[in-house]
DOLUM-487608 format. One line per 4 residues: for each residue x, y, z of N, C-alpha, C. Coordinates in steps of 0.001 Angstrom, whole numbers, plus 500000, padded with zeros to 6 digits. Each point is the difference from the previous one (the first is absolute). Layout:
<sites>
X Y Z X Y Z X Y Z ~ ...
</sites>
This chain:
<sites>
143170 643848 482000 499039 500197 500595 499873 501229 500686 ~ 498520 500496 499794 499144 501075 500908 500391 500106 501491 ~ 499755 501065 500974 499149 499192 500946 498605 499538 500063 ~ 499694 498976 500843 497973 499440 500566 499518 501359 500358
499250 500026 498723 498913 500752 500075 498668 499282 501331 ~ 500111 501851 500802 498944 499104 501201 498423 500953 500018 ~ 498765 499741 499611 499460 500834 500280 499492 500246 501245 ~ 499537 501723 500330 500311 500592 500974 499249 500019 500715
498573 498737 499546 498856 499487 501279 500660 498270 500978 ~ 500717 499884 499127 501073 498962 500093 500672 499965 500982 ~ 500033 498728 500500 501008 499061 502087 501080 499714 499207 ~ 501136 500328 500735 501217 498684 500022 499925 500490 501444
500433 498796 500566 500384 500615 501746 500759 499462 499878 ~ 501076 500844 501385 501880 500076 499431 500302 498549 500360 ~ 500590 499372 498778 501016 499371 500492 499310 498634 498906 ~ 499470 500424 499422 499984 499510 498485 500653 500340 499187
500237 499593 499122 500255 500142 498693 499371 499788 498648 ~ 500161 501120 498927 499446 500137 498444 501406 499892 499379 ~ 500052 499480 499047 500547 499679 499016 500901 501607 499005 ~ 500543 500315 499442 499633 500445 498783 499258 500082 498605
499238 500929 499772 499091 499855 498722 498295 499267 501173 ~ 500508 499880 500684 498626 499251 500314 498423 501141 499975 ~ 499311 499929 500118 498841 501135 499741 498670 499702 501387 ~ 499291 499983 500989 499678 500652 500722 498551 500065 499719
499605 499895 500271 497815 500760 498769 499766 500170 501856 ~ 499300 501086 499764 498658 500627 500581 499353 498562 501526 ~ 500132 500753 501163 499512 499262 501737 501398 498295 499598 ~ 500732 500104 499235 500641 498574 500649 500780 499484 500990
499587 500045 500705 501113 499460 501485 501686 498543 500571 ~ 500173 500879 499480 501983 498843 500361 500086 500632 501159 ~ 499374 498920 501065 500879 500224 501508 501629 499037 500062 ~ 500850 501295 500737 500172 499683 500466 501238 498288 500162
501511 499559 499533 500807 498869 499402 499297 498932 499132 ~ 498998 500490 499118 499463 499903 498971 501499 500551 498595 ~ 500299 499215 498449 500700 499970 499397 499256 499816 498481 ~ 500134 501328 499639 499276 500024 498597 501170 500201 499248
500458 499248 498755 500725 500073 499395 500047 501671 498658 ~ 500420 499430 499184 500099 501071 499052 499262 499880 498366 ~ 500637 500458 500326 498224 500654 498626 498800 499377 500164 ~ 499673 500136 501233 498855 499591 500310 498752 500509 499836
498593 499941 499832 498950 500929 499395 498737 499515 501235 ~ 499374 500523 501317 498891 499408 501103 499267 501204 499428 ~ 498490 499256 499585 499274 501056 499997 499430 500764 501642 ~ 499131 500149 499654 498745 500854 500360 499234 499349 501605
500970 500039 501389 499028 500107 500728 500477 497624 500127 ~ 501245 500084 499765 500849 498815 500069 500171 499806 501003 ~ 500139 498960 501161 501378 499958 501018 500429 498652 500414 ~ 500538 500076 500411 501920 499762 499913 500288 500332 501311
499929 498967 500896 499391 498999 501514 502418 500400 500272 ~ 499910 500285 501147 501561 499222 500997 500632 499138 499467 ~ 501151 500462 499291 501049 498248 500062 499874 499677 498883 ~ 498862 500521 498905 499435 499889 498548 501573 499600 498660
500014 499538 499202 501536 499869 499433 499274 500313 498372 ~ 500144 500566 499875 499383 500495 498266 500771 500082 498697 ~ 500506 499141 499085 501871 500633 499701 499121 500762 498486 ~ 501462 500364 498853 499805 500189 499578 498668 500008 498619
499737 501608 499551 499237 499575 498262 498826 499342 500968 ~ 499201 499953 501414 498880 499564 500286 498634 501253 499502 ~ 498892 499183 499154 498272 500946 500153 499477 499486 500682 ~ 499802 500942 501105 498752 499857 500904 499394 500921 499736
498539 499059 500002 499038 501275 499302 498986 500428 500880 ~ 499302 500712 499996 499052 501002 501151 498923 498425 500984 ~ 499891 501073 501209 499872 498590 500891 499641 499032 500384 ~ 502049 499526 500519 500446 499827 499803 500263 499091 501582
499812 500029 500820 500717 499167 501059 501137 498697 499834 ~ 501418 500765 500623 500573 498677 500424 500846 499617 501294 ~ 499473 499571 500081 500204 499917 502198 501491 499093 500046 ~ 500807 500696 501370 501348 498706 500352 500105 498689 499722
500535 499949 499510 500715 498721 500416 500026 499754 497819 ~ 499565 500986 499175 500438 499804 498215 500569 499678 499563 ~ 501142 499422 499632 500457 500691 498808 500131 500099 498372 ~ 499639 501262 499118 499262 499531 498635 501865 500809 499317
500983 498539 499568 500665 500714 498984 499779 500611 499689 ~ 501469 500150 498240 499986 500925 499385 498365 499365 498650 ~ 500207 501764 499925 498567 499226 498976 498720 499473 500020 ~ 500150 500259 500233 498275 499562 501060 498563 500766 499465
499426 499677 500356 498154 500652 498974 499641 500067 500868 ~ 498876 500839 500969 498874 499231 500712 499162 501567 500141 ~ 498932 499170 498887 498902 500342 499383 498702 501433 501513 ~ 499296 500831 499375 499307 500597 501176 499063 499010 500713
500612 500439 501529 498358 498964 501261 501143 498913 500290 ~ 500825 499516 500228 500212 498952 500117 501302 500034 501131 ~ 499323 498882 500773 500432 500390 501663 501422 498767 499900 ~ 500620 499924 501068 500678 499102 500582 499960 499538 500809
499935 499045 500740 499456 499691 501572 501563 500135 500825 ~ 499730 499221 500947 500818 500017 501093 499709 498751 501202 ~ 499488 499817 500050 499456 499569 501384 498719 498456 499940 ~ 501474 499609 499437 498410 498164 500069 498704 499806 501156
500624 501116 501183 498964 499414 500997 499175 501224 500362 ~ 499936 500648 498942 499014 501280 500701 499450 500237 500902 ~ 500113 501145 501439 499055 499945 500872 500011 501394 500566 ~ 499460 500740 501127 499971 500958 500205 501256 500135 501057
499857 499109 500644 501514 499526 501302 500301 498638 499662 ~ 501306 500492 499774 500446 498516 499803 501573 499822 500619 ~ 499733 500478 501173 501706 499797 500466 501429 498813 499287 ~ 499722 498517 499960 501035 500374 498630 500032 499811 498749
499181 501402 499462 500522 500555 498193 501622 499695 499566 ~ 499465 499673 499274 501183 499803 498474 499465 499861 499169 ~ 500749 501362 499483 500417 500067 498398 500025 498620 499519 ~ 499240 500226 498814 500213 498757 498914 501167 500396 498776
500913 499523 499729 500605 500786 498142 499346 499649 499084 ~ 499407 500478 499451 499781 499709 498079 501398 501061 499099 ~ 500106 499149 499312 501183 500457 498888 499219 500075 498863 ~ 499977 500861 499138 499807 500416 499174 501846 499839 498863
499434 498869 498829 501050 500346 499035 499746 500611 498825 ~ 502117 500627 499084 499949 501114 499564 498822 499348 498975 ~ 500104 501060 498987 498191 500665 499315 499361 499172 499809 ~ 499257 499393 501364 498823 499451 500591 498898 500952 499569
498721 499843 499549 498746 501627 499692 499044 498977 501198 ~ 499468 500796 500608 499273 499107 500290 498905 501655 500104 ~ 498756 498734 499429 498412 501983 499377 499294 500307 501619 ~ 499130 500431 499134 499331 500587 500945 498835 499875 500751
499929 500604 501999 499388 499407 500521 499562 498488 500657 ~ 501741 499543 498842 500425 498553 501108 500649 500079 501206 ~ 499823 499380 500767 500404 500262 500975 501678 498013 500374 ~ 499898 500684 500984 502477 498757 499366 499332 500197 501715
499388 497978 500223 500133 499879 501551 501015 500072 500628 ~ 500858 499861 501068 501306 500184 501190 500358 498982 499494 ~ 502137 499274 499109 499945 498345 500433 500748 499819 498666 ~ 499597 500629 499241 500134 499571 498662 500823 500768 499068
500604 499312 498731 500951 500789 499301 499677 499514 498070 ~ 500337 501132 500066 498703 500263 498595 501477 499790 499440 ~ 500751 499380 499122 500600 499709 498739 500530 500973 498876 ~ 501371 499860 499789 500091 501134 498652 498853 500399 498923
499290 501235 500231 500262 499515 498155 498138 499261 499982 ~ 499656 499820 501246 498810 499280 499884 498695 501224 500085 ~ 499210 499805 499942 498495 501148 500014 498785 499189 500774 ~ 498884 501068 500556 499788 499393 500499 499166 501108 499949
498357 499292 499385 498585 500656 499120 499166 500975 501423 ~ 499638 501188 499739 499917 500877 500815 498184 499087 500808 ~ 500552 500633 501440 498648 499082 500692 500160 498647 500598 ~ 500986 500152 499577 500568 498438 499958 500090 499984 502072
500181 498687 500559 500349 500096 501279 501525 498740 500248 ~ 500643 500748 499789 501785 498919 500069 500137 499397 501357 ~ 499747 498850 500248 500313 499256 501228 500849 498602 500282 ~ 500348 499997 498356 501192 499394 500262 501218 500340 499054
501233 499383 500376 501207 500471 498773 499417 500385 498641 ~ 500232 500442 499035 500034 499698 498500 501406 500041 499344 ~ 500129 499269 498678 501536 499930 499745 500044 501250 499153 ~ 501486 500055 498652 500184 500763 500347 499712 499546 498213
498696 501080 499551 499894 500244 498702 498767 499176 500122 ~ 499634 499354 501144 498650 499772 499688 498470 500709 500340 ~ 499448 500017 499027 498457 501222 499997 498980 498809 501062 ~ 499245 500541 500908 499478 500316 500912 498700 501009 500426
498838 499484 500370 498116 500324 500229 499084 499615 500822 ~ 499398 500352 500560 498859 500425 500044 500030 499474 502186 ~ 499295 499577 500773 500310 499786 501083 498734 498913 501115 ~ 501633 498963 500240 501570 500470 500200 500685 500110 498264
501207 500494 500108 500371 500201 498452 500448 498622 499352 ~ 499756 499295 498534 500288 499139 499859 500764 500153 498433 ~ 500730 498775 499677 500821 500195 499227 499043 499376 498588 ~ 500504 501499 498728 499875 500226 498672 500490 499733 499060
501223 500105 500249 500820 500245 499434 501509 500044 500212 ~ 500852 500770 498077 501028 500334 500013 499816 501143 499506 ~ 501314 501548 500285 499835 500465 499968 501795 500203 499631 ~ 500432 500984 498675 501263 500675 499992 500728 500855 500911
500454 500784 500067 500651 501131 500377 498620 501327 499904 ~ 499612 500069 498740 499095 501546 499647 498644 498971 500492 ~ 499777 499248 500578 498861 499707 500957 498608 499306 498255 ~ 500783 499771 499441 499300 499428 498043 500122 498316 500672
498075 499733 500268 500348 498585 500370 499890 499073 498403 ~ 501084 499163 500360 500832 498546 499550 500002 498699 499288 ~ 499592 499435 501233 499131 498742 500332 498898 500370 501001 ~ 499605 499591 500488 498725 498569 500646 500108 499357 500206
500954 499377 500141 500984 498275 500369 499473 500671 501659 ~ 500043 497989 500273 500099 500020 501943 501390 500340 500261 ~ 501454 499605 499370 501104 500436 500153 500628 501000 499047 ~ 500715 500600 500450 500752 501319 499235 500686 499410 498653
499540 501215 499253 500772 499237 498476 502016 500465 500096 ~ 500954 499640 498803 500647 499791 500207 500337 502255 500349 ~ 501701 499653 500498 500397 500904 500528 500514 501072 498941 ~ 499467 499922 498578 500695 501026 499414 499059 500020 499281
498359 500082 500702 499337 500585 499940 499108 500884 500431 ~ 500919 499656 501038 499363 500873 501772 500724 501932 499207 ~ 501058 499916 499255 500506 501131 500156 499893 500673 499133
</sites>
């Protein structure tokens, strides 16, 4: 695999890791101690905070902010202008501030302008619709939408809706 391609206007702090084959576009910023895997694509003006973990083959589109405490596993898709928070009690001054971790499992998709409130897990191959505000865990293969995000059905690994039932379909339909 070829080395990472970093646009001249992007900033990658010392101590940050960027894997082979990853492309980092205009004005992106990767803070020190962040780790971005191989074969990723980080769009224009993407912000990856310190200690963020990004797996392999992840696509993060333009204007996305991923704050400390977030882990994106392999093959995650994040649409434009999505935001991942890391503070359940935001204040300008908070001496007891603690990062609240968020986990996005393998193959999950986050739609454009979605807000992921910290402290949740988004399951494997789940799909968060554009504009959604996720405040609770999303089950594997679950489709959610709205503010707050509510379950609408189930998707397979390709993102195709396969059921609108409350309970997930048989495992063989999800692959």
